[in-house]
N, C-alpha and C positions, 0 to 999 in steps of 0.2 A: 495317742501320744500327746502329752502336755506340751504347750508352746515352748516351755523351757528346755524340753528334751528334743527339740527339732534338730536334725543333723545340720552341721555347719556347712556352708557353701564351699565348694571346692574352688581352688584358685584357677582352674582351667576355664571357667565361664566368665566372660567379660560382663561388666555391669550393663544394664539395659541401655543407658545413655550412650555407651560406647559401641553398642552393636549396630550393624548396618540397618537402616530403616526398612521396615517390612513394607511390601507393596500394599496399597490400599485395597481392601476387599471390594469385589465387584461381582456382578451377576454375569457369569461366563456366557450364558445363553444369549444375553443381550450383546456382548462383545462379538460372539459368533454371528449373530444376526446382522450386525453392522457390516461384516464382511460380505454378506449377501447383497446389501444395498450398495456397497462400494463396487462390487462386481457388476451389478446392474448399470450403475452410472458409467463405468469404464467401457461398457459395450458400445459399439458404433451406433450413434443416434439415441443412445439411452433406452434402447428397446431391443429385447433379445428373447430367444426361446429358452426353456429350462436348461437344456444341455449346455448352452454357452455360459449361462449364469453359474451353474454348478462348477464347470470347469474353471472359470475365472476366480471363483471363491475357494477352489481346491477342496471341494466336499462332494459327497455323493448326491445324485439327483433326488433321491428320497428326502435327504436331510434339507437340501435347498428348497424343495417343494413345500415342506412343512412351514419353513420360515416365510416363504412367499404367500402361502394361504393366510398366515397370521397377519401379514402386512396388508393383504387385500381386505381383510375384515376391519382393519383400522384406517384404511384409506391411504396408507403410505405407498402402496403399489396397486396398480390396476392391470387387468389382463384383457388384451384385445380379443373380442369375440370371434373375429374373422380368422385369425391365424394362431391364436393362443399365446402370442408373445406378451411379455411383461414389460411394463414401463412404470415410471413414478406416478403416483396418484395425487389427488387433490390435497391430502394432508401433507405430503412432501412439499408441495407448492407453498402451503401456508408456513411450514417450517423455514423454507428458503427465503420467503419474503420477510419473515420476522428477523432472520439473520442479516439480510441485506439492509433492513431499516436501522441496524446498529452499526453499520459501516459509516461512521461519522468521520469525515476526513480530518476535522480538527482534533478529535479525540485520538485517532489513530496516529497521526503524524507528529503530534506535539512531543511524544516521547523521543522520537528519532531526532527531532529538531533540538531538543534539550541536550541530548547526548552529543550531537554535532557541535553545538555552541560551546559546551564544556570542553570538548576535545580540542577544538581549535582556539579556545580562549578568545572568542569574539562574539559579536552579535548575530543571532539567528532570526531569520524572518520566514513567516509562512504567509503566502499571498494567494488570493483567489481571484477569479475573473468576475467582477461585479458589474452592476449596471453602468458604471462610469469608467470601467477599466480595471487594471490590476489593483486590488485593495488589500492592504496589510491587515491580517486578522490575528497574528501572533508576533510578538516581539520579545525575544528572550536574550538577556545579557549573560554571556558566558565568560567574560573577562573584564577588561577595563571598559567602563561604559563609554559609549560614543556620543558626543554632543551633536545633536541634529534636531531639526524641526519635525522630522518624520516620527510617526507614532502609529499605534493601532487605529485603523480607520483611514489613514492617509491613502489617497489614490495616486498611484505612480504614473508617470508618462509612459505611453506605449512604445514610442520609438527610441527613447533615451535611457530607459531603465532596463536592467538585466531581466527582471521579471516580465516586463512588457514584451521584450524581444522574445523571451522564451515562450510566452503564451502565443505570440503570432507564429513562431516557428512550428509549434506543435498543435495548432488549431487550423481548421479550414478557413480560408480568407473571409468567407461570409460571416464568420463569428466576430470578426473585428473590423470589417470594412467601414461601417458607419462611424465607429469611434475614432478610427484612424483618420478619416476625412475630416472629422470635427477637430481633431488635434492639429492636423496640418493647417487648418484655417486660422488657428490661434497662436501657434508657436512655430519655431524653426522646424522645417521638414527635411527628412532625409530623402534624397533622390530615390525614385522607385527602383531603378536598376540596382543601385547600391544597396538598398534595403533588402531586395530579394537575394542578393549575393550574401548579405549578412545572415539572413534566415537560413539559407542553404548550409552555410558553414556551421550554424548553431545546431541544425539537425544532424549534420555529419559528426560533430564533436559530442553532442549530447548535453551541452551546457552553453550559457551565455555569460559574458562578463563585461562590465563597464568600469570606467575610472574617471570619476569627477563630473559626469554628465548631469546627474541629478543633484547631488550635493557636492560642491567643490571640496576636494581633499578626501572624499570617500570612494572606495572601490567596492564592487559587489560581484558575487558569483551566484548564478541561479541555475536550477535543474528542475525539469518537470516531474510531477507526480501523476501517475496514470491510475484509473480505476479498472474494474474488471472488463470493461468494454473497450479499453485502450484510449479512453478519453482523458484529456488533460484536465484534472479537477483542481489542481493547486500547483504552486511552485515553491520549492524550498530554497532558501538562499542565506548567504552570510555576508556581513558587511565588515570592511576593514579600512585601515588608513592607507592612502596612496603612498605615504612615506614608508610603509612596510614593504620592502623589496621582495619579501618572500610570500606575500599574500597570494599571488597568482601562481605559486609553484604547483607542479603537477600533483604533489602529495595532497595539498589542500583541495585541489579540484577533484581528485579521486575520492576523497572522503565525503565531499558534498554529493557526488554522484552515487556513492554507496549508500548514503543515508536516504536519498530519494528512491533508490532502487528498493531498499528494504521497506520503505513506507508504501511504495506501489504494490509490492508483493502482498503486504498486509491488507491492501485494498482489493485484492483479488486479481491484480494485473497478471497477464501472461505476456512475456516478451514479444511474441509474434504479433499480438494485437497492437502493441505500441508501435512496432515497425510499420504495420499497415496504416495506422492512424497518421503517421508522419509522412 
């Protein structure tokens, strides 16, 4: 049939651009194989016999066995010679370490910080624990710029900044003892009993706040970010003006806590680990 004689399109078929997007093509056997790995990882101790792996993967033992043999040949899985149980192999370790190396706290948390700053229409800060104490590594303006001498690279006081208090509340004392003693020798110190009471309250509430202690007229809210081991790797925070009576409202606090929670989950954090670390 010549092109000019091709039958006309019926009106019942929607144009391609209007149709629902088709799922991307993939290799189904690979997707099925991932189920086997997920089943193995979910077993207690990451080590299990064939019957348990097959049951967890919802497939027959013979099918699961074929995948496990292929993984053994590639190093993703290894089999214990003593009892025949399966566990992750050296290649799985390499893959895991490669993934961990990409868990860059700055890269991961910046997106959450940007969304938070835009949502609250204020300045967002990301702080890490450096050699000299809490150090600002990200400064994002989400609203009206705030005039202050603080900037990326500024080291915040440990006792009087919300970031410093947050780090102390969610770190073991040994991590900050030396810097705290040094700061107490050079500037106004908070009584130890009072400080411990403040840290207890910060751990209970999950955040710290200050108003005017670092920069007159500025208020701040800070929340810790945890990694996969429950360690405090950074603090996310926002700055506002003390004249803003709504800055410390529960809604703002909840949004900062939610942003930190999402960033922590992206870092591989599990809530139980964070509670144990505190």
